[in-house]
C-alpha positions in Angstrom: 113.6 97.3 110.4 110.9 98.6 108.1 108.0 96.6 109.5 106.5 97.8 112.8 103.8 96.8 115.3 100.2 96.9 114.0 101.2 96.7 110.3 99.2 94.4 108.1 101.4 91.8 106.4 101.2 88.9 104.0 103.2 85.7 104.6 105.1 84.9 101.4 107.1 81.8 102.5 106.6 78.8 104.7 103.7 76.6 105.8 101.4 79.6 106.2 102.1 81.3 102.9 99.2 83.4 101.6 97.8 84.2 105.0 97.3 87.8 106.1 97.5 89.2 109.6 98.4 92.0 111.9 101.9 92.3 113.5 101.6 91.8 117.3 105.2 92.0 118.3 108.6 92.7 116.7 112.0 91.4 117.8 114.5 93.6 115.9 117.6 91.9 117.4 116.5 88.5 116.1 114.9 89.9 112.9 111.6 88.1 113.7 108.0 89.1 114.4 104.8 87.6 115.6 101.7 87.8 113.3 98.2 87.1 114.5 96.9 83.7 113.5 100.1 82.7 111.7 102.7 80.0 112.6 100.5 78.4 115.3 102.3 75.9 117.5 101.1 73.7 120.4 102.7 73.8 123.8 102.1 71.6 126.8 101.8 73.4 130.1 101.4 72.3 133.7 98.8 73.8 136.0 100.1 76.7 138.2 97.8 76.6 141.1 94.3 77.9 140.4 95.5 80.8 138.4 96.5 78.9 135.3 94.9 75.7 133.8 97.1 73.0 132.4 96.8 71.3 129.0 97.7 71.9 125.4 97.9 75.6 124.5 98.0 77.0 121.0 100.0 80.1 120.4 101.8 82.0 117.7 105.5 81.5 117.1 107.8 84.1 115.6 108.3 84.3 111.9 111.4 85.5 110.1 111.0 89.0 108.8 112.2 87.9 105.3 109.1 85.7 105.0 106.5 88.5 105.1 105.7 91.6 103.0 103.8 94.6 104.2 100.4 95.3 102.6 99.9 98.9 101.4 96.9 100.7 102.8 96.1 102.5 99.5 96.6 99.9 96.8 95.9 96.9 99.0 98.8 94.8 97.5 101.9 93.5 99.1 104.6 96.1 98.5 108.3 96.8 99.1 109.0 99.7 101.4 111.0 102.8 100.7 111.8 105.9 102.7 111.3 109.6 101.9 111.8 112.9 103.6 108.8 115.2 103.8 108.5 118.3 106.0 111.7 117.4 107.7 110.6 114.0 108.8 111.6 110.5 107.5 108.6 108.3 106.5 107.9 105.0 104.9 106.4 104.8 101.4 105.0 102.1 99.2 107.4 101.6 96.2 104.5 100.7 93.9 102.1 103.6 94.4 104.4 106.1 96.2 101.9 106.7 99.0 102.9 107.0 102.7 102.3 103.9 104.9 
């Protein structure tokens, strides 16, 4: 997977298309990720003693990785990701501006 935790991404498909956010968590085996403030769902929960209050909780649901594009730090645009070897290490690069991500 080319998208990692703490990357800035843009949602390109679905009900939240056009929103930007930071990747909170990645699930590589399911090819999904959780983005801050995107794909919000409501869940009903019961009270669990005094530790947890019941009610309707809003939280982020996973988004398919095919529905997001990483935002390049230099050019600030959504970009495809390539890989390159420099100084014996493999790194990610923006295909548009050829800068390291």
